[in-house]
Structure formats: structure tokens, C-alpha cells
C-alpha positions as CSV (number, residue, x, y, z in Angstrom):
1,X,62.7,-36.6,-84.3
2,X,62.3,-33.5,-82.0
3,X,58.8,-33.5,-83.5
4,X,57.4,-37.1,-83.0
5,X,59.7,-36.8,-79.7
6,X,57.4,-33.8,-78.7
7,X,54.2,-35.3,-80.2
8,X,55.0,-38.5,-78.3
9,X,55.3,-36.9,-75.0
10,X,52.1,-35.3,-74.9
11,X,50.2,-37.9,-75.9
12,X,52.1,-39.6,-72.9
13,X,50.9,-37.2,-70.6
14,X,47.4,-37.3,-71.8
15,X,47.5,-41.2,-70.9
16,X,48.5,-40.1,-67.2
17,X,52.3,-41.9,-67.9
18,X,54.9,-39.9,-66.1
19,X,57.6,-38.8,-69.0
20,X,60.3,-36.3,-69.0
21,X,61.7,-35.0,-72.3
22,X,65.4,-33.8,-72.8
23,X,65.4,-32.2,-77.3
24,X,68.9,-32.2,-77.7
25,X,69.6,-29.0,-80.0
26,X,73.4,-29.7,-80.4
27,X,74.4,-33.4,-80.8
28,X,78.4,-32.7,-80.7
29,X,80.1,-31.7,-78.1
30,X,77.8,-33.5,-75.8
31,X,76.5,-31.4,-73.4
32,X,77.7,-34.0,-70.2
33,X,76.5,-32.1,-67.7
34,X,72.9,-32.1,-69.0
35,X,73.1,-35.6,-70.0
36,X,74.3,-36.6,-66.5
37,X,71.9,-34.5,-64.4
38,X,68.6,-35.4,-67.1
39,X,69.5,-39.3,-66.3
40,X,69.9,-38.9,-63.1
41,X,66.2,-37.7,-62.6
42,X,65.2,-41.2,-64.1
43,X,64.2,-44.4,-62.9
44,X,64.3,-45.6,-67.5
45,X,64.4,-44.0,-70.1
46,X,64.5,-43.7,-73.7
47,X,66.5,-42.5,-76.2
48,X,64.8,-42.3,-79.4
49,X,66.8,-41.8,-82.9
50,X,66.1,-42.2,-86.7
51,X,69.3,-44.4,-87.1
52,X,69.5,-48.4,-86.8
53,X,72.5,-48.3,-85.7
54,X,71.7,-46.1,-82.8
55,X,74.6,-44.0,-82.9
56,X,73.1,-41.4,-80.7
57,X,73.3,-43.8,-77.9
58,X,76.7,-45.0,-78.5
59,X,77.9,-40.9,-78.9
60,X,76.3,-40.4,-75.5
61,X,77.7,-43.8,-73.7
62,X,81.4,-42.4,-75.3
63,X,80.8,-38.9,-73.1
64,X,78.2,-39.7,-70.1
65,X,77.8,-42.3,-67.8
66,X,74.3,-43.7,-68.7
67,X,72.7,-45.8,-66.6
68,X,71.0,-49.1,-66.8
69,X,67.8,-49.1,-67.7
70,X,68.1,-45.9,-70.3
71,X,67.6,-48.5,-73.7
72,X,67.3,-46.9,-77.4
73,X,64.4,-47.1,-80.0
74,X,66.5,-46.7,-83.6
75,X,64.9,-47.5,-87.0
76,X,66.6,-46.6,-90.4
77,X,66.0,-43.9,-91.7
78,X,63.6,-45.5,-94.7
79,X,60.8,-46.7,-91.6
80,X,60.3,-43.7,-89.8
81,X,59.6,-44.0,-85.8
82,X,55.5,-42.9,-85.2
83,X,54.6,-41.1,-82.1
84,X,52.4,-44.0,-81.2
85,X,55.5,-46.2,-81.4
86,X,57.3,-43.9,-79.0
87,X,54.0,-43.8,-76.9
88,X,53.6,-48.0,-76.9
89,X,57.0,-48.2,-76.2
90,X,57.1,-46.2,-72.9
91,X,53.9,-47.6,-71.9
92,X,55.6,-50.9,-71.4
93,X,58.8,-49.3,-69.6
94,X,56.3,-47.8,-67.5
95,X,54.7,-51.3,-66.7
96,X,57.6,-52.8,-66.2
97,X,58.7,-50.9,-63.5
98,X,55.1,-51.0,-62.0
99,X,55.9,-55.2,-61.8
100,X,59.4,-54.3,-60.5
101,X,57.6,-52.3,-58.0
102,X,55.0,-55.4,-56.8
103,X,57.7,-57.5,-56.7
104,X,59.6,-55.8,-54.1
105,X,58.5,-57.3,-50.7
106,X,57.7,-54.9,-48.1
107,X,59.5,-54.7,-45.0
108,X,57.3,-55.1,-41.9
């Protein structure tokens, strides 16, 4: 999924979305410190994995305090995730954040 994620990241940046990318090189043992630091820098997030049972997401939740707002995009191996699907999901997350900001009443 690294190639798909990297391509989606580049496309999202070109489209003006504010995104970050973490591509794990080793899934286990889980690098708790790396994930904690990365998640702390996000308002929302997306774990992309080519596994319909979301095994990586579940593994992360076993070892890391995954904050609310971190979602998963997972599919079975016979239905590959495309970079466009990732970018579309990132765009949806971005729009959701914008709506939340607009709903917060300003103090004055």
C-alpha cells in the first residue's frame, strides 16, 4: 500500500489538501512512540490497508492510544484500493473538519 499512499499523498498536496503521511517499514513490533507522535500532530487521520478486516488498525489500537477521528480505509485483496479512493476519502475528511469549524460559535 505504500505506493498507493505515496501517490495519493502527492495528489492531495497538489489539490491543496493539508495532509501528512506515515509509511511504516515494520509493522511489528509496533513503534509506539512514532505512532503516538504522529497521531498527536493530527486532527483527523486515515489508516489505509489492503485488508478488509483492518488488521493494522486493530494492531495499532492494541499498542497505541489511537485518538478519535482516526478512520480506516480497508478492502479485501481482490479489490485494490486506488490512489483516487484515498484522495476522495481525504477530501471528505477535510470537508468534515471545515464543517466542524463553521459550526463552532465564535466568542465575542
